[in-house]
N, C-alpha and C positions, 0 to 999 in steps of 0.2 A: 521485427522484434529488435529492441535496443536494450543494451545493458550498461550498467554503471557500477563502479566499485565503491562509490561513496556519493553522498548527497550533492556535493558541489559538481561532480561530473554529471549527475543526473539532471541538474538544473541547466546544463549546457545544451540539452536536447530541446527541440522545438516541442513545447507542450501540446500544440495543436495536432501534432502527428502521433500522439499517444492516446490510446483509448483506456488503458488500464495500467495503473502503477502498482507493482508488486514490490513491497519494501518490508524489510525487517524493522520492527519497532525500534530496535537499537542500532539503526544504520550509523556507521561511523561519521562523525563530524556534525551531524544534525539528526535528530530522531525522525523516524519515518512519518510520524503524524505531522510534524512541522514541514517536512518535504512535501507531503501531500497537500497541505494547506497552501503552500507557495505555488505549486504546480496547478492546483485546482483554481486558484485566483486567476491564472492565465488561461485556463481551459475549463470552464464550468461543466463541461460534459465528461470530464475525466472521472473515471471510477477508481476506487482504491481497494487494494487487498493487502492487509498487513499480516505478518507472521511473526511468531515469537515462541521461544521455549518457555516463557512465563505465562501464567494465566492472565488474561486481559484485565480482570478485576484487580490483580495485584499491581499491574502497571498503571492503571488509571482508575482507582477505586471510586472516584466521585465524578467521573466523566464518561459519557458514552460516545461512541464514534459517530461522525456525521452520517447523514443519509448517503447512500451510495458507496459506503466503505464497509468492507467485510474483514473478518479476522479468521486465521487458521493457526492452530497450535502445532508447534513442532514436538515431536517428529510427526510427519504426515506422509501418507502414501502418495504416489503419483496420481492414483485414481481420485483421492480426496482433493488434491491440488487442482486437477483438471475440472472436477465438479465445482469447486469454489470459483475458478476462473470463469466457467460457463455461467454460474449464478451471478457473478459480478457484472458480466457483460450483457446478460439478458435484460431487456427492458421490463 
């Protein structure tokens, strides 16, 4: 498992070594969607899981997430997070 406090730090990790990106939609410096797009371009097998305290439709009212990307609303329980991680990684 790797962690990063902001998008620029996350981009320093080898995207080929990452199976799942868990990012807040409001990630500091670059939003989580843009971070995923950049990392996914380098690793097409990368899966994405976004989180936010805002409803997804209020963040992106005219846009749906790409295939392979999931969303979990804050606050969430550890069980819900684990379930979403499993769902995101299962083929």
